Structure formats: structure tokens, C-alpha cells
N, C-alpha and C positions, 0 to 999 in steps of 0.2 A: 364592444368598442369597435369602431370602424377601422379597417386596415388603412394605415397612413400611406402617403405617397413617398416614393423613393427620393423625390426632390427635397423632402424634409429631413434627410439624414444630416445630423451634425457631427462634429468631430468625435464626440463621446460615443455615438452610435457606430461610427466607422471603426473606432478602436475596439469596441465591444464585439463587432462582427469579425474582426481579425483574430481576436483572442478565441472566439468560438470556433473559428476555422482551425486554429492550432490545436484546440482541445479535441475536436471530433475527427480530425483526419490523422490516423495513426502514422507514426514515422516508419519508414521501411525497415524491415528486419535485416540486420547484417550478421548472418550466421557465422561467416568466416571470422570476423573480428571478435564475436562473442566467444568462439572456441579458442581464439588466440589469447584472450584475456583470462579465460579459465585455466588454460594450459600454463600461462605465465605464472599464475598464483599457485597452481597445484603441482606443476612439474618443473618449469624452468627455474624459478627462484629457489625452491628447495634443492634442486639438483646442483645449481651453481654453488649454493652454500655447502653442500656435501663435498663437492670437488675441492673447494678452497680448504675446507677443514682437513680433508685427506691429504692434499698437497703439502700443507704445513706439517702434518704429523709425519708423513713419509720423509720429508726433507730433514726433519729433526733426527729421525732414526738413521738416515743415511749419512748425514754430515757431521753429527755431533758424536765424538768418540765416547764410547761407553753408555750411550743413551739407551740402547736396547736392554742392556743388563740392568741399568738403574730403574727403568720403567717396570721390568719384570719383578724386580726384588722389592721396590718401594712404592710403586703406584698402582699397578694393575692387580686387581683381585677378581677372580672369576665369579665368586659368589655375589659380590657387589654389583658387577655388570649384569649378571643374570637377574638380580632383584630389581635393578633399575629398568631393565627391559620389560619385565613382567608388569611393573607399575605403569610404565608408559603405555603399554598396550591397553591396560584397563582404563587409564585416564583419557586416552584418545577415543576409545569406543564410547565412553561416557559422555564426553563433550560433543562428539559427533552426533549421538542420538539427541542430546539436549538442543543443539543448534537446529537440527532438522525438525524436531518437535516444536520449537519456537516458530519456525518458518510456517509450518502447517497450521499451528494454533492461531497465529495472527491473521492468516488468510481466511480461515474459517470465521473468525469474529468479524472481519471486514465484510465478508459476505452477509452476515447477519445485519450489520449496520446498513448496507445498501438495500437489503430487503425491507428493513423498517422504513427507509426513506420512500421506497416505492409503495409500500402499504399506506403510508400517510397521504401520498399523492393520489392514490386511488380513492381514498375516503374523501379527500378535499375536492375531487372531481364532481361529487354529488352536489357540492355547494355551488359549483359553476352551473350545473344543470338546472338547479332550482333558482338561479339568479341571485344567490346570496354572496357570491364572490365574483369580483370583476376580472375579466380577461384582458390582458394587454398584448400589444404587438411590439416585437423588438427586431432589430436588424439581424438578418441571418446571413449565411454564407452566400457569396456570389450575388449580392444585391437583393435577395429575397427577404421574406419576413417569416417569423414564427410566432405563435401565440402561446402564452403561458400566464401564470399568475404569480403574485408575490410569494405564495407558499411554494410553488414549483421552483422558482429561482433559488430560494433558500435551501430546499431539500436537495436540489441538484448540485449545490455548492458544497454540502457537507462532506461527501466522500473525497472531494478534491482537498478540502481543508485538512482532513485527517491524513491523507496521503502526504501532502507537503509538510505538515507539521512533524511527522515522524521520519521524514527524509532529511529535511533541512533545519528543523527547529521552528519555533514560533516566528522568527524573523523571515522565514522562507515562504510564508503564506501571503500572497499578494491578492487581496480581495478584488481589486479592479480587473484582474485577469480571469476571474471565476464567473460562473453564470450570474451571481448576484450583482456583478459589475455592470450588467446591462441596464439596470434601473438606478438612476441617480439618487432617488430618495432613499431606497433601501440601502444603497452603498453608504450614503451619508449616515444613516441610522446605525449601521454596523460599525462604522469608524468611530462614532461617538462612544460606543461600548468598548471597543478595543483600544482606542487612543483618546481617553478623556482628558480634560484639562488637568485633573489630578492623576498622575501616573499610578498612584496607589490604588485607584478604583478601577483600573483597566481589567478586562476579562480576556481570556484566550479566544481566538476566532471561533472555535467549535461552540463554546459556551455562548458566545454572542449570537450564533445562529439559533440555538435553543431558546434564548431569551426572546429573540424576534418572533419565533414561532409561537411562544407562549403569549406574547403581546397580541398577536393577530387573533389567535383563538379566544383569548380573553375578551377582546373587543367584540368579536362575533357573538359570544355568549352574553355580553352586557347588552347588545342590541337585540337580543332574543332571536338571533338567526340560527343558533344551535341550542339544543336543550342540555340540561345537566348530564343525563346518561351518555349523550353523544360526546360531551366534553370529557367524560371519564374514559371513553374508548380512545380519544385522542391522546390523553396523557398516558395511557397504557402503552401506546406506540412510542411516545416520547421516552418513557422509561426504558423500553427495549433499545431505543436509539442510544441513549446515554449509557445504558448498561454495556452495550457492545463496545462503545468507545472506551469506557472505563476498563474493560477487560483487556483491550488492546494496549492501553496505557500501562496496565500492570505487567503484561507479558514483555512489552518493549522496555519498560523502565527497570525491570529486574536484571541485574548483571552479577556475575560471580565476583567475589571479593578480589580486589586487585592483587593481593599477595598470592592468591592461588594461581592466577595466570602467570605471575612472575616466577613462581616456583616451578610451574610446568615448563616454561622456557628454559629455566636453569637445569631441570632434569634432562631435557633434550640435549643441551650442550654437554653436560657431564657424561651422559650415557655414550653419545657418539664420540666424544673425545677419548674417553677411557677405552672404548671398544677399538677405535682406530689405532691409538698409540700402542696398546698392549697386545693386540692380536693382528689386525688386518695389515697395518704398516710393516710389522715384522715378518709375517708369513706370506704376504701377497705383494709387497713392494708397491711399485707404481700401478699395478693392476687394482690396487685398492681404491683408486679414484672412482671408477665406475661402480664398484661394489658399495662404497659408502653413499654415493649419489642415489643408487636404487633404494637403499635402506632408508635414507632421509625422505625420499619421495613417498615411500609406502607408509610412513608414519606422519611426519610433519606436513607433507603435502596434502594428505586427506584432511588433516586438522585445519589447514589454511582454507581449503575449499569450503568446508562447513562453516567457518567463520565468515566467509564472504557471503554466504546465502542465509545467514542467521536472521537478518532483517529483510523481509520480502519487500519493504518499501523502497529499498535501494536497487531492486531488480529492474533493469531497463532493457528494452527490446534490443538495442544495439550493442549491449555490453555484457550480456549473460545468456547462458544456454537454457535457463529456466524460463518457462512461459511467464510473461509479465501479467499475472492474474490481477494484481492490484490496479494497474493502469487500465486493463480491459474492463474491470468492474466499475471504475469511476466513469469511464466513457459510456458503458452500457447503461448505467443508472441515469445519467443525464439524458440519453436518447430515449429511455423508457418513460421518464417523467415528461419529456417533451411530447411524446406520442400520446400520453394520457390526457394532457390538456389541449392537444392539437385538434382532437376530434370535436366537430361541432355537433350540437344537438340536432337530431333528425326530427323535423316537424312533420307529422302525418298529414297526408293529403286529405282534402275534403271528401267525405263519403257521399257517393251519389244516391239518389232516391231508389234506383234499381237495386243497388247493393243492399240498402237498408231493407227493402222489401224481401230480398232473398235471405237476409240474415234472420228473419222471423220464421220460426219453424215450430212444429208441434211434435211431441214424442221423440225429440232428438233427431228428426229427419229434416234435412234442408230442402226447401222447395217453396213454391208459391202457395199462399193460403187460399 
């Protein structure tokens, strides 16, 4: 396909180029704000809660007559406090490890998904070389053009779809802002699948992309452009693609029963309340404010930070201290697929008669006959 003129840009192409610019140009990293957010979740909020709890307990002991003796005789039990403390250490360690394992597991499977997209693009590039797959030009950043195929647009969109689906939900996936939005026909076909006339027949955006890929490859096979064994290789890659997304869905979808989380917060409250009332408030007075704050930060603070990073799809460059691997992988996959389809086939130059004469040799020695 011949490269079009910039004068032919319509409103749809201009919007598509703007969305592409937003996708491929990373936002600046705000390290200071990221540390502020992490410290707010892991230090400031737990510390403030500890100070408030300690202030209330110390005020009760100081201002209520007989409160100290009543707590010692009827409320405080050293064995119970010790058991609660041991249980909390175990639960916090367990949940901390589970949250971090979930983070690394999702990132690993997302990398597999991106790799399957690139593998399919590399295979589809051979169809372009053989003239079996058309290449189209689309508006690029700063008024330029880039060349790719329908398969390339779909594959480049898949990582973005998975990313936004597990960050915002299905309603957060905006197909017109993704690579597939550059092609009006493909976008319309995808919307028919995701938003049909009968809402009961709609499919999620990821499945819509898989269906479109299947339709394209099926059409190529029906037109004898690809053979049966080649189609088998394609569907093996599609299986890897859907398998990685399914694993991500399983990891992200699993959550602890709500009652366990509620009981854990209740244990936090009971432990620190009993410890502060029966020991710290009586023996340390107002000095107990910073003591309780440190204890809460060391337990509840670490738990809060692990909860914050349990879902890596929520990690953003300007809001967290972890590297945004999901965002970088989506951008890198689109750039890799664009590069695969951007290279034009090199046509060999005509061979001169002199070169042909030199290429004829006997006994493996190059020279004139």
C-alpha cells in the first residue's frame, strides 16, 4: 500500500495519533511523590492511628478513678496479649508473602502474554513478505506515518486491554484509545463483539481480540494462503496467549474470604488496645504515644504496604516506588510489533554478468573459467 499524504488526515486519524502519542511517551517519574505515597500508607497512617489509640488509653488511665486497677484485675491478661501478638506476627508474615507472591506471579504471566503477542507478530510478518497479508499506513506521532497490519494492531492492543481490565474493570477498557482504534473497520468489528444489539451476547474485550485473530487466520486458511500445519502453529500461540490471560485472571480473581480480613483487623485492634491499656499506658504514661506508634507501624504498616502492591496493575510511575513493569511491558510490546511490521522487504539488486561469471567455479575455488 502506498504511503498516504498528510493532507488526507481526518479527525479519526488525528485522534488516533494523539492517543498513540500518549501511549508511547512515558510520563515523567515523580520519585518524591511516590515515596510520599508509600510513607503515607506504611508509616503516617498507621502511626497516626497508634498515637490516637495511645492517647485515648492514657487519658482513660489518667482521668478515670480506679481505671488502672480495674484494667489490671478484669481486662488485662498477659497470656492473652502474648498469644495475640504471636498470632499477628504469623498472620502478617503470611499475608505479606502472599501479596508479594501475587505481585510477582501476575508480572511473570503478563510477560508471557506479551511474549506470545510478539511471537505471533513475528510469524505473521512472513505473510507480509510473501504478499499474503496487506500492510496499511496509519497516522503517527508528530505528523508522520507508521506501517502495520490488522494482526499487528490487534496484537499490540491485547496487553493494554489486559492492563486496563485488571486496573479499572471491563468498563475501563476504551478500544478507541488503543492501537486497534487506528483502523475504523477493525474498531467497528470489535465493538460489534463487545457491545452487540443483544447485551447477553457480548464478550469481554480480550476475548473479542482473540475472536478477531481467529477470524483473520481462518479467512487466510480458507483462501489457501496458509496451510493446515501453519494454522496449528498459530493456534498453539493463541493457546499460550489465552492461557497466560487465564492465569492472570485466576491470580487476580482469588481473594481471601472477607471474614478472615475482618478478623485480622479485629485482632490488630484487640491486641494494641489491651497492650496499651494494661501495660504501656500504666507504666509509660504519655511516653506510650510514640511506643504504640512504632509498634503499629512495624506490624500494621508493613501489612498496608503489601496490600498496596498486591495488584501490580495498579502500580503507576508517579505514585509508587516499584518499577511499573506492566506499563513498560505494554509499551514495549507495541513498539516491538510496530518494528516487526515496519521493515520493508529488501529486494536484491540485479546481478551483473561479470558477477555471474565470477560465481562459476570449479573444485570450490572462485575464479574465471
